[in-house]
Every structure is written in structure tokens, then in C-alpha cells.
MARBA-3410 file (N, C-alpha, C, O; in Angstrom, 1 decimal):
215
-25.0,-21.5,-13.1,-25.1,-20.5,-12.0,-24.7,-19.1,-12.5,-23.6,-19.0,-13.1 ~ -25.5,-18.1,-12.3,-25.2,-16.8,-12.7,-24.2,-16.1,-11.9,-24.3,-16.1,-10.6 ~ -23.2,-15.5,-12.5,-22.1,-14.8,-11.7,-22.6,-13.4,-11.6,-23.0,-12.7,-12.5 ~ -22.5,-12.9,-10.4,-22.9,-11.5,-10.1,-21.8,-10.7,-9.6,-21.7,-10.5,-8.4 ~ -20.9,-10.3,-10.5,-19.8,-9.4,-10.0,-20.2,-8.1,-9.5,-21.3,-7.6,-9.9
-19.4,-7.5,-8.6,-19.7,-6.2,-8.2,-19.8,-5.2,-9.3,-19.0,-5.3,-10.2 ~ -20.8,-4.3,-9.3,-20.9,-3.4,-10.4,-19.7,-2.5,-10.6,-19.0,-2.2,-9.6 ~ -19.5,-2.1,-11.9,-18.3,-1.2,-12.2,-18.3,0.0,-11.4,-17.3,0.5,-10.9 ~ -19.5,0.6,-11.2,-19.6,1.9,-10.4,-19.2,1.6,-8.9,-18.6,2.5,-8.3 ~ -19.6,0.5,-8.4,-19.2,0.1,-7.0,-17.7,0.0,-6.9,-17.1,0.4,-5.9
-17.1,-0.7,-7.9,-15.6,-0.8,-7.9,-14.9,0.5,-7.9,-14.0,0.7,-7.1 ~ -15.4,1.4,-8.7,-14.8,2.7,-8.8,-14.9,3.5,-7.5,-14.0,4.1,-7.0 ~ -16.1,3.4,-6.9,-16.3,4.0,-5.6,-15.4,3.5,-4.5,-14.8,4.2,-3.7 ~ -15.3,2.1,-4.5,-14.4,1.5,-3.5,-12.9,1.8,-3.7,-12.2,2.1,-2.8 ~ -12.5,1.8,-5.0,-11.2,2.1,-5.4,-10.8,3.5,-5.0,-9.7,3.7,-4.5
-11.7,4.4,-5.1,-11.4,5.8,-4.8,-11.2,6.0,-3.3,-10.6,7.0,-2.9 ~ -11.7,5.1,-2.5,-11.5,5.2,-1.0,-10.4,4.3,-0.5,-10.1,4.3,0.7 ~ -9.8,3.5,-1.4,-8.9,2.4,-0.9,-7.7,3.0,-0.3,-6.8,3.6,-1.0 ~ -7.5,2.8,1.0,-6.3,3.1,1.7,-6.0,2.1,2.7,-5.3,2.3,3.7 ~ -6.6,0.9,2.5,-6.5,-0.2,3.5,-5.9,-1.4,2.8,-6.4,-1.7,1.7
-4.9,-2.1,3.4,-4.3,-3.2,2.7,-5.2,-4.5,2.7,-4.8,-5.5,3.3 ~ -6.3,-4.4,2.1,-7.2,-5.6,2.0,-8.1,-5.5,0.9,-8.5,-4.4,0.5 ~ -8.4,-6.6,0.3,-9.4,-6.7,-0.8,-10.6,-7.6,-0.4,-11.3,-8.1,-1.2 ~ -10.8,-7.7,1.0,-11.8,-8.6,1.5,-13.2,-8.3,1.0,-14.0,-9.2,0.8 ~ -13.5,-7.0,0.8,-14.9,-6.7,0.3,-15.2,-7.4,-1.0,-16.4,-7.8,-1.2
-14.3,-7.5,-1.9,-14.5,-8.1,-3.2,-14.5,-9.6,-3.1,-14.9,-10.3,-4.1 ~ -14.1,-10.2,-2.0,-14.0,-11.7,-2.0,-15.1,-12.3,-1.1,-15.4,-13.5,-1.3 ~ -15.7,-11.5,-0.3,-16.6,-12.1,0.7,-18.1,-11.7,0.6,-18.9,-12.4,1.3 ~ -18.4,-10.7,-0.1,-19.8,-10.2,-0.2,-20.3,-10.0,-1.6,-19.5,-9.7,-2.5 ~ -21.5,-10.2,-1.8,-22.2,-9.8,-3.1,-22.6,-8.4,-3.0,-22.4,-7.8,-1.9
-23.0,-7.7,-4.1,-23.3,-6.3,-4.1,-24.3,-5.9,-2.9,-24.1,-4.9,-2.3 ~ -25.3,-6.8,-2.6,-26.2,-6.4,-1.6,-25.8,-7.0,-0.2,-26.5,-6.9,0.8 ~ -24.6,-7.5,-0.2,-24.0,-8.1,1.1,-24.9,-9.1,1.7,-24.9,-9.2,3.0 ~ -25.6,-9.9,0.9,-26.6,-10.8,1.5,-25.9,-12.2,1.8,-26.4,-12.8,2.7 ~ -25.0,-12.6,1.0,-24.4,-13.9,1.2,-23.0,-13.9,0.7,-22.6,-13.0,-0.1
-22.2,-14.9,1.1,-20.8,-14.9,0.7,-20.7,-15.2,-0.8,-21.5,-15.8,-1.4 ~ -19.6,-14.7,-1.4,-19.3,-14.9,-2.8,-18.8,-16.3,-3.1,-18.1,-16.9,-2.3 ~ -19.2,-16.8,-4.2,-18.6,-18.1,-4.7,-17.2,-17.8,-5.3,-16.9,-16.7,-5.5 ~ -16.5,-18.8,-5.5,-15.1,-18.7,-6.1,-15.2,-18.1,-7.5,-14.4,-17.3,-7.9 ~ -16.3,-18.4,-8.2,-16.5,-17.9,-9.6,-16.8,-16.4,-9.5,-16.2,-15.6,-10.3
-17.6,-16.0,-8.5,-17.9,-14.6,-8.4,-16.6,-13.8,-7.9,-16.4,-12.7,-8.4 ~ -15.8,-14.4,-7.1,-14.6,-13.8,-6.6,-13.7,-13.5,-7.8,-13.1,-12.5,-8.0 ~ -13.6,-14.5,-8.7,-12.7,-14.4,-9.9,-13.2,-13.4,-10.8,-12.4,-12.6,-11.4 ~ -14.5,-13.3,-11.0,-15.1,-12.3,-11.9,-14.8,-10.9,-11.3,-14.5,-10.0,-12.1 ~ -15.0,-10.7,-10.0,-14.7,-9.4,-9.4,-13.3,-9.0,-9.6,-13.0,-7.9,-9.8
-12.4,-10.0,-9.4,-11.0,-9.7,-9.5,-10.6,-9.3,-10.9,-9.8,-8.4,-11.1 ~ -11.2,-9.9,-11.9,-10.9,-9.5,-13.3,-11.4,-8.1,-13.5,-10.8,-7.3,-14.2 ~ -12.6,-7.8,-13.0,-13.1,-6.4,-13.1,-12.2,-5.4,-12.4,-12.0,-4.3,-12.9 ~ -11.7,-5.8,-11.3,-10.8,-4.9,-10.5,-9.6,-4.6,-11.4,-9.2,-3.4,-11.4 ~ -9.0,-5.6,-12.0,-7.8,-5.4,-12.8,-8.1,-4.4,-13.9,-7.3,-3.6,-14.2
-9.3,-4.6,-14.6,-9.6,-3.7,-15.7,-9.8,-2.2,-15.2,-9.3,-1.3,-15.8 ~ -10.6,-2.1,-14.1,-10.9,-0.7,-13.6,-9.7,0.0,-13.1,-9.5,1.2,-13.3 ~ -8.8,-0.7,-12.4,-7.6,-0.1,-11.8,-6.6,0.4,-12.8,-5.7,1.1,-12.4 ~ -6.7,-0.1,-14.0,-5.7,0.4,-15.0,-6.2,1.6,-15.8,-5.5,2.2,-16.6 ~ -7.4,2.1,-15.5,-7.9,3.3,-16.2,-7.3,4.5,-15.6,-7.0,4.6,-14.4
-7.0,5.5,-16.5,-6.3,6.7,-16.0,-7.0,7.4,-14.9,-6.3,8.0,-14.0 ~ -8.3,7.4,-14.9,-9.0,8.2,-13.8,-8.9,7.5,-12.5,-9.1,8.2,-11.5 ~ -8.6,6.2,-12.4,-8.4,5.6,-11.1,-7.0,5.3,-10.8,-6.7,4.9,-9.7 ~ -6.1,5.4,-11.7,-4.7,5.3,-11.5,-3.9,6.3,-12.3,-3.6,6.1,-13.4 ~ -3.6,7.5,-11.6,-3.1,8.6,-12.4,-1.6,8.4,-12.8,-0.7,9.2,-12.4
-1.4,7.4,-13.6,0.0,7.1,-14.1,0.5,8.1,-15.0,1.7,8.2,-15.2 ~ -0.4,9.0,-15.6,0.1,10.0,-16.6,0.8,11.1,-15.8,1.5,11.9,-16.5 ~ 0.6,11.2,-14.5,1.2,12.3,-13.7,2.6,11.9,-13.3,2.8,11.2,-12.3 ~ 3.6,12.2,-14.1,5.0,11.7,-13.9,5.6,12.5,-12.8,5.9,13.7,-12.9 ~ 5.9,11.9,-11.7,6.6,12.6,-10.5,7.7,11.7,-10.1,7.8,10.5,-10.3
8.7,12.3,-9.4,9.9,11.6,-9.0,9.6,10.7,-7.8,10.1,9.6,-7.8 ~ 8.8,11.1,-6.9,8.6,10.4,-5.7,7.1,10.3,-5.4,6.4,11.3,-5.6 ~ 6.6,9.2,-4.9,5.2,9.0,-4.5,5.2,8.6,-3.0,6.2,8.2,-2.4 ~ 4.0,8.7,-2.5,3.8,8.3,-1.1,2.6,7.4,-1.0,1.6,7.6,-1.7 ~ 2.6,6.4,-0.1,1.5,5.5,0.1,1.1,5.5,1.6,2.0,5.2,2.4
-0.1,5.8,1.9,-0.6,5.7,3.3,-1.1,4.3,3.6,-1.9,3.7,2.9 ~ -0.6,3.8,4.7,-0.8,2.4,5.1,-1.2,2.4,6.6,-0.5,3.1,7.4 ~ -2.2,1.7,7.0,-2.6,1.7,8.4,-1.6,0.9,9.2,-1.1,-0.2,8.8 ~ -1.2,1.4,10.4,-0.5,0.6,11.4,-1.3,-0.6,11.8,-2.6,-0.5,11.9 ~ -0.8,-1.8,12.1,0.7,-2.0,12.2,1.3,-2.4,10.9,2.5,-2.7,10.9
0.6,-2.4,9.8,1.2,-2.9,8.5,2.3,-1.9,8.1,3.3,-2.4,7.6 ~ 2.1,-0.7,8.3,3.2,0.3,8.0,4.5,0.0,8.8,5.6,0.1,8.3 ~ 4.3,-0.3,10.1,5.4,-0.6,11.0,6.1,-1.8,10.5,7.4,-1.9,10.6 ~ 5.4,-2.8,10.0,6.0,-4.1,9.6,6.8,-3.8,8.3,7.8,-4.5,8.1 ~ 6.4,-2.9,7.5,7.2,-2.6,6.3,8.5,-1.8,6.7,9.5,-2.0,6.0
8.4,-1.0,7.7,9.6,-0.2,8.1,10.7,-1.0,8.7,11.8,-0.5,8.8 ~ 10.4,-2.2,9.1,11.5,-3.1,9.6,12.5,-3.3,8.5,12.1,-3.7,7.4 ~ 13.8,-3.1,8.8,14.8,-3.3,7.8,15.3,-4.7,7.6,16.0,-5.0,6.7 ~ 15.0,-5.6,8.5,15.4,-7.0,8.4,14.5,-7.7,7.4,13.3,-8.0,7.7 ~ 15.0,-8.0,6.2,14.2,-8.5,5.1,13.6,-9.9,5.5,12.7,-10.4,4.9
14.2,-10.6,6.4,13.8,-11.9,6.8,12.5,-11.9,7.5,11.7,-12.9,7.4 ~ 12.2,-10.9,8.2,10.9,-10.8,9.0,10.0,-9.7,8.5,8.8,-9.7,8.9 ~ 10.5,-8.7,7.8,9.7,-7.6,7.4,8.7,-7.9,6.4,8.7,-8.9,5.7 ~ 7.7,-7.0,6.3,6.6,-7.1,5.3,7.1,-6.4,4.0,7.3,-5.2,4.0 ~ 7.4,-7.2,3.0,7.9,-6.7,1.7,6.8,-6.8,0.6,7.2,-6.5,-0.6
5.6,-7.2,0.9,4.5,-7.2,0.0,3.4,-6.3,0.6,3.0,-6.6,1.7 ~ 2.9,-5.3,-0.2,1.8,-4.5,0.2,0.6,-5.0,-0.6,0.7,-5.0,-1.8 ~ -0.5,-5.3,0.1,-1.7,-5.9,-0.6,-2.7,-4.7,-0.9,-3.1,-4.0,-0.1 ~ -3.0,-4.6,-2.2,-3.9,-3.6,-2.7,-4.9,-4.2,-3.6,-4.6,-5.2,-4.3 ~ -6.1,-3.6,-3.7,-7.1,-4.1,-4.7,-7.0,-3.4,-6.0,-7.9,-3.6,-6.9
-6.0,-2.5,-6.2,-5.8,-1.8,-7.4,-4.3,-1.9,-7.8,-3.4,-2.1,-6.9 ~ -4.1,-1.6,-9.0,-2.7,-1.7,-9.6,-2.3,-0.4,-10.1,-3.1,0.6,-10.2 ~ -1.0,-0.2,-10.5,-0.5,1.0,-11.1,0.7,0.6,-12.0,1.4,-0.3,-11.7 ~ 0.9,1.4,-13.0,2.1,1.2,-13.8,3.3,2.0,-13.2,4.4,1.8,-13.7 ~ 3.1,2.9,-12.3,4.1,3.7,-11.7,5.1,2.8,-10.9,4.7,1.9,-10.2
6.4,3.2,-11.1,7.5,2.5,-10.3,8.5,3.6,-9.9,8.7,4.6,-10.6 ~ 9.1,3.4,-8.7,10.1,4.3,-8.3,10.2,4.4,-6.8,9.8,3.5,-6.0 ~ 10.8,5.5,-6.3,11.0,5.7,-4.9,9.6,6.0,-4.2,8.9,6.9,-4.6 ~ 9.3,5.3,-3.2,8.0,5.3,-2.5,8.2,5.6,-1.0,8.9,4.8,-0.3 ~ 7.6,6.7,-0.5,7.6,7.0,0.9,6.5,6.2,1.5,5.3,6.1,1.0
6.7,5.6,2.7,5.7,4.8,3.5,5.2,5.7,4.6,5.9,6.1,5.5 ~ 3.9,6.0,4.5,3.2,6.9,5.4,2.3,6.1,6.3,1.4,5.4,5.8 ~ 2.5,6.2,7.6,1.7,5.5,8.6,0.4,6.3,8.8,0.5,7.5,9.2 ~ -0.7,5.7,8.5,-2.0,6.4,8.7,-2.3,6.7,10.2,-1.7,6.2,11.1 ~ -3.3,7.5,10.4,-3.7,7.9,11.7,-4.5,6.8,12.4,-4.5,6.7,13.6
-5.2,6.0,11.6,-6.1,4.9,12.2,-5.4,3.6,12.2,-4.7,3.2,11.2 ~ -5.5,2.9,13.3,-4.9,1.6,13.5,-5.8,0.4,13.1,-7.0,0.5,13.4 ~ -5.3,-0.6,12.4,-6.0,-1.8,12.1,-6.0,-2.6,13.3,-5.2,-3.5,13.5 ~ -7.0,-2.4,14.2,-7.0,-3.1,15.5,-7.0,-4.6,15.4,-6.2,-5.3,16.1 ~ -7.9,-5.2,14.5,-7.9,-6.7,14.4,-6.5,-7.3,14.0,-6.2,-8.4,14.4
-5.8,-6.5,13.3,-4.5,-7.0,12.8,-3.5,-7.2,14.0,-2.6,-8.1,13.9 ~ -3.7,-6.5,15.0,-2.8,-6.6,16.2,-2.8,-8.0,16.8,-1.9,-8.4,17.5 ~ -3.9,-8.7,16.6,-4.1,-10.0,17.2,-3.6,-11.1,16.3,-3.6,-12.3,16.8 ~ -3.3,-10.8,15.1,-2.8,-11.9,14.2,-1.5,-12.5,14.7,-0.6,-11.7,15.1 ~ -1.3,-13.8,14.6,-0.1,-14.4,15.1,1.2,-13.9,14.5,2.2,-13.6,15.1
1.1,-13.7,13.1,2.3,-13.2,12.4,2.7,-11.8,12.9,3.9,-11.5,13.0 ~ 1.7,-11.0,13.2,2.0,-9.6,13.7,2.6,-9.7,15.1,3.6,-9.0,15.4 ~ 2.0,-10.5,15.9,2.4,-10.6,17.3,3.8,-11.2,17.4,4.6,-10.8,18.3 ~ 4.2,-12.1,16.5,5.5,-12.7,16.5,6.6,-11.7,16.0,7.7,-11.8,16.4 ~ 6.2,-10.7,15.2,7.1,-9.8,14.6,7.4,-8.6,15.4,8.5,-8.1,15.5
6.3,-8.0,16.0,6.4,-6.8,16.8,6.4,-7.1,18.3,5.6,-7.9,18.7 ~ 7.3,-6.5,19.0,7.3,-6.8,20.5,6.0,-6.3,21.1,5.3,-5.4,20.6 ~ 5.7,-6.9,22.3,4.5,-6.6,23.0,4.5,-5.1,23.4,3.4,-4.5,23.4 ~ 5.6,-4.5,23.6,5.7,-3.1,24.0,6.0,-2.2,22.9,6.3,-1.0,23.1 ~ 5.9,-2.7,21.6,6.1,-1.8,20.5,5.1,-0.7,20.4,3.9,-0.9,20.5
5.6,0.5,20.2,4.8,1.7,20.1,4.5,2.0,18.6,5.4,2.5,17.9 ~ 3.3,1.8,18.2,3.0,2.0,16.8,3.1,3.5,16.4,2.8,4.4,17.2 ~ 3.7,3.7,15.2,3.8,5.1,14.7,2.6,5.5,13.9,2.2,4.7,13.0 ~ 2.0,6.6,14.2,0.8,7.0,13.5,1.0,8.4,12.9,1.6,9.3,13.5 ~ 0.3,8.7,11.7,0.3,10.0,11.2,1.6,10.6,10.8,1.8,11.8,10.9
2.5,9.7,10.3,3.9,10.2,9.9,4.4,9.3,8.8,4.1,8.2,8.6 ~ 5.4,9.9,8.1,6.2,9.2,7.1,7.3,8.5,7.9,8.0,9.1,8.7 ~ 7.4,7.1,7.7,8.2,6.4,8.6,9.3,5.6,7.8,10.3,5.1,8.5 ~ 9.2,5.5,6.5,10.2,4.8,5.8,10.2,5.2,4.3,9.3,5.8,3.8 ~ 11.3,4.8,3.6,11.4,5.0,2.2,11.7,3.7,1.5,12.5,2.9,2.1
11.1,3.4,0.4,11.3,2.1,-0.3,11.3,2.3,-1.8,11.0,3.4,-2.2 ~ 11.6,1.3,-2.5,11.4,1.3,-4.0,10.2,0.4,-4.3,10.1,-0.7,-3.8 ~ 9.2,0.9,-5.1,8.2,0.1,-5.6,8.8,-0.6,-6.8,8.8,0.0,-7.9 ~ 9.2,-1.9,-6.6,9.9,-2.6,-7.7,9.0,-3.3,-8.7,9.5,-3.5,-9.8 ~ 7.8,-3.6,-8.3,6.9,-4.3,-9.2,5.6,-4.5,-8.6,5.4,-4.4,-7.4
4.6,-4.9,-9.4,3.3,-5.3,-8.9,2.9,-6.5,-9.7,2.9,-6.5,-10.9 ~ 2.4,-7.5,-9.0,1.9,-8.7,-9.7,0.6,-9.1,-9.1,0.3,-8.8,-8.0 ~ -0.2,-9.7,-10.0,-1.6,-10.2,-9.5,-1.4,-11.4,-8.6,-0.3,-12.0,-8.4 ~ -2.5,-11.7,-7.9,-2.5,-12.7,-6.9,-1.9,-14.0,-7.5,-2.4,-14.6,-8.4 ~ -0.8,-14.5,-6.9,-0.2,-15.7,-7.3,-0.1,-16.7,-6.2,0.8,-17.6,-6.2
-1.0,-16.6,-5.2,-0.9,-17.4,-4.0,-0.1,-16.7,-3.0,0.2,-15.5,-3.1 ~ 0.3,-17.4,-2.0,1.1,-16.8,-0.8,2.5,-16.7,-1.2,3.4,-17.5,-0.8 ~ 2.9,-15.7,-2.0,4.3,-15.5,-2.4,5.2,-15.1,-1.2,6.4,-15.3,-1.2 ~ 4.5,-14.5,-0.1,5.2,-14.3,1.1,4.3,-14.5,2.3,3.1,-14.7,2.0 ~ 4.8,-14.5,3.5,3.9,-14.6,4.6,2.8,-13.6,4.7,1.7,-13.8,5.2
3.2,-12.4,4.2,2.3,-11.3,4.3,1.3,-11.1,3.1,0.5,-10.1,3.1 ~ 1.4,-12.0,2.1,0.5,-11.8,1.0,-0.9,-12.2,1.3,-1.2,-13.1,2.0 ~ -1.9,-11.5,0.7,-3.3,-11.8,0.8,-3.8,-12.2,-0.5,-3.5,-11.6,-1.5 ~ -4.7,-13.2,-0.5,-5.3,-13.7,-1.8,-6.3,-12.7,-2.3,-6.9,-11.9,-1.6 ~ -6.4,-12.6,-3.6,-7.4,-11.7,-4.3,-7.0,-10.3,-4.3,-7.8,-9.4,-4.7
-5.7,-10.0,-4.1,-5.1,-8.7,-4.1,-4.0,-8.6,-5.1,-3.4,-9.6,-5.5 ~ -3.7,-7.4,-5.5,-2.4,-7.1,-6.2,-1.3,-7.1,-5.2,-1.5,-6.4,-4.2 ~ -0.2,-7.7,-5.5,0.9,-7.7,-4.5,2.0,-6.7,-5.0,2.6,-6.9,-6.0 ~ 2.1,-5.7,-4.2,3.1,-4.6,-4.5,4.4,-5.0,-3.9,4.5,-5.2,-2.7 ~ 5.5,-5.1,-4.7,6.8,-5.6,-4.3,7.6,-4.4,-3.8,7.9,-3.5,-4.6
8.0,-4.4,-2.6,8.8,-3.3,-2.0,10.3,-3.8,-1.8,10.5,-4.9,-1.3 ~ 11.2,-2.9,-2.1,12.6,-3.2,-2.0,13.4,-2.0,-1.4,12.9,-0.9,-1.4 ~ 14.6,-2.3,-1.0,15.5,-1.2,-0.5,14.8,-0.4,0.6,14.9,0.9,0.5 ~ 14.2,-1.0,1.5,13.5,-0.3,2.6,14.5,0.3,3.6,15.3,-0.4,4.1 ~ 14.3,1.6,3.9,15.1,2.3,4.9,14.1,3.0,5.8,13.3,3.8,5.4
14.3,2.7,7.1,13.5,3.3,8.1,14.0,4.8,8.4,15.2,5.1,8.4 ~ 13.0,5.7,8.6,13.4,7.0,9.0,13.8,7.0,10.5,13.1,6.5,11.4 ~ 15.0,7.5,10.8,15.4,7.6,12.2,14.4,8.4,13.0,14.1,8.1,14.2 ~ 13.9,9.5,12.4,13.0,10.4,13.0,11.7,10.5,12.1,11.8,11.1,11.1 ~ 10.6,9.8,12.5,9.4,9.9,11.7,9.0,11.4,11.5,9.1,12.2,12.4
8.4,11.7,10.4,8.0,13.1,10.1,6.5,13.1,10.0,5.9,12.5,9.1 ~ 5.9,13.9,10.9,4.4,14.0,10.8,3.9,14.6,9.5,4.5,15.5,8.9 ~ 2.8,14.0,9.0,2.3,14.4,7.7,0.8,13.9,7.6,0.5,12.8,8.2 ~ 0.0,14.6,6.9,-1.3,14.1,6.6,-1.3,13.1,5.4,-0.5,13.3,4.5 ~ -2.0,12.0,5.5,-2.0,11.0,4.5,-3.0,11.4,3.4,-3.7,12.4,3.4
-3.1,10.5,2.4,-4.1,10.7,1.3,-4.4,9.4,0.7,-3.8,8.4,1.1 ~ -5.4,9.4,-0.2,-5.8,8.1,-0.8,-4.9,7.8,-2.0,-4.2,8.6,-2.6 ~ -4.8,6.5,-2.2,-4.0,6.0,-3.4,-2.6,6.5,-3.3,-2.1,6.8,-2.3 ~ -1.9,6.5,-4.5,-0.5,7.0,-4.5,-0.6,8.5,-4.6,-1.3,9.1,-5.4 ~ 0.1,9.2,-3.7,0.0,10.6,-3.7,1.4,11.2,-3.7,2.4,10.6,-3.3
1.4,12.5,-4.2,2.7,13.2,-4.4,3.1,14.0,-3.2,2.3,14.9,-2.9 ~ 4.2,13.7,-2.6,4.6,14.5,-1.4,5.0,15.9,-1.8,5.7,16.1,-2.9 ~ 4.7,16.9,-1.1,5.0,18.3,-1.4,6.5,18.5,-1.1,7.1,17.8,-0.3 ~ 7.2,19.4,-1.8,8.6,19.7,-1.6,9.0,20.0,-0.2,10.0,19.6,0.3 ~ 8.1,20.7,0.5,8.3,21.0,1.9,8.4,19.8,2.8,9.2,19.7,3.7
7.5,18.7,2.5,7.6,17.5,3.2,8.9,16.8,3.0,9.5,16.2,3.9 ~ 9.4,16.8,1.7,10.7,16.1,1.4,11.8,16.8,2.1,12.7,16.2,2.6 ~ 11.7,18.2,2.2,12.8,18.9,3.0,12.8,18.5,4.5,13.8,18.4,5.1 ~ 11.6,18.4,5.0,11.5,18.1,6.4,12.0,16.7,6.7,12.6,16.4,7.7 ~ 11.8,15.8,5.7,12.3,14.4,5.9,13.8,14.4,5.9,14.4,13.7,6.7
14.4,15.1,4.9,15.9,15.0,4.8,16.5,15.8,5.9,17.6,15.5,6.4 ~ 15.9,16.9,6.4,16.4,17.7,7.5,16.5,16.8,8.8,17.4,16.8,9.6 ~ 15.4,16.0,9.0,15.3,15.2,10.2,16.1,13.8,10.0,16.4,13.2,11.0 ~ 16.3,13.5,8.8,17.0,12.2,8.5,18.1,12.4,7.4,17.9,12.0,6.3 ~ 19.2,12.9,7.8,20.3,13.2,6.9,20.7,12.0,6.1,21.2,12.2,4.9
20.6,10.8,6.6,21.1,9.6,5.9,20.2,9.3,4.6,20.7,8.5,3.8 ~ 19.1,10.0,4.5,18.3,9.8,3.3,18.4,10.9,2.3,17.9,10.9,1.2 ~ 19.2,11.9,2.6,19.4,13.1,1.8,19.8,12.7,0.3,19.3,13.2,-0.6 ~ 20.9,11.9,0.3,21.4,11.5,-1.0,20.4,10.7,-1.8,20.3,11.0,-3.1 ~ 19.7,9.8,-1.2,18.8,9.0,-2.0,17.6,9.8,-2.5,17.3,9.6,-3.7
17.0,10.7,-1.7,15.9,11.5,-2.2,16.3,12.5,-3.2,15.6,12.8,-4.2 ~ 17.5,13.1,-3.0,18.0,14.1,-3.9,18.3,13.5,-5.2,18.0,14.1,-6.3 ~ 18.9,12.3,-5.2,19.2,11.6,-6.5,18.0,11.3,-7.3,17.9,11.4,-8.5 ~ 16.9,10.9,-6.6,15.6,10.6,-7.3,15.1,11.8,-7.9,14.6,11.8,-9.1 ~ 15.1,13.0,-7.2,14.5,14.2,-7.7,15.4,14.7,-8.9,14.8,15.2,-9.9
16.7,14.6,-8.8,17.6,15.1,-9.8,17.4,14.2,-11.1,17.4,14.8,-12.2 ~ 17.2,12.9,-10.9,17.0,12.1,-12.1,15.7,12.4,-12.9,15.7,12.3,-14.1 ~ 14.7,12.8,-12.1,13.4,13.2,-12.8,13.5,14.5,-13.5,12.8,14.7,-14.5 ~ 14.3,15.4,-13.0,14.4,16.7,-13.6,15.3,16.8,-14.8,15.3,17.7,-15.6 ~ 16.2,15.8,-15.0,17.2,15.8,-16.1,16.5,15.4,-17.4,17.2,15.4,-18.4
END
């Protein structure tokens, strides 16, 4: 049987727009979206994803910065902001990888993943009257590592994705409105000042990160 992986150009185009915690496109459809992918096709696509996502033009790892930010759609962003590690989402699912590690701001996107609200795990974790935070930085974490799909390493892991490992998550007492961006993006100094002004408990952590990068 001939394997028909998604074309390299299609992967690059999809990667450039990736701001959603899912890799379903690469697991469920062929290039013409005519029929479901076989397991062999899924594996081939995943291998191609791994190769493409390591290229400098799709993962700007050469741009050394102290702090990065990642835009994630609610309710996934809210699940990450929970400080109780027993129930919180500590794996972020992405179809691309990066060599960058460090202090990571969690930005809640403006658009809500509506189908996710009906998932049992989400409903069990967030109260029925929980008010989703949108269009704001809501937490700070450490991107401790990234590993390829190794099965359900946590409740929140998705197959066929890179699993981004989040640690030392601290919720912002006061979310700070900000515009999001694609992929890992660099927060402006003004945004960092607004975050620490509204959340003094994070001043030392963010200042230490910046000082470490400048030394």
C-alpha cells in the first residue's frame, strides 16, 4: 500500500498557523481530505512533522530571549493555570517542537474551543459556573521539556502530538490583557511590566529570568 504523507509545503503552511492544541489534521485526513488516514500514513506524517518543525524557519530557536509566551485557546489555557498539579493540565499538545526551554507565559486566546467544553475531563475539572479567561496572560510556567508522542503520559495528552512539559505553574492573580500570536512569541517589555505591576508576587521570578539572560 502506498503511503501518502501530507506534502512538506502543506505541513509548513499548517505549522505557520498552529495555535491550537491539536494535531488531528495530520491524523485523520489525507491531503485531499477524501478519506481517513491509515496508521502507516499517520506515522509517516508524524515523522515529517518532526523534521519540519526542527527547521530554523519554522522554529526560531536561534532567537535567544529570556521569556517566551504561548497562546492557547480556552478552556485549555484555564486548565493549565490551575495550580493543583493533581488535576491541572501539565502537558500542552502541539504538532511542532522546539529546542527552546525556559520561563513561559501562558496566554489565553480570544477564541474558545467550544467542543472541548463538553469533554468529560474538562467538565470534571472546571466548575459549571467557571468564567473562562480570554485574550489575556493568565499564568507563568517553565517549559521543562518536550517529548514525542509516547502514549497517554497524562490525562491531557493527545496521540500524534509533541507533548510539552510544563512545570512550576503560577496563576496570575490579575490576568493581563494582551494580543496573542502564533507559535512561541516574545512578550514586549511593556507587557512584562504590566504583568508584574498587576501581580507583584511574580516580580522576583520574571526579574530573575531577565537578569539571567542579560548576564
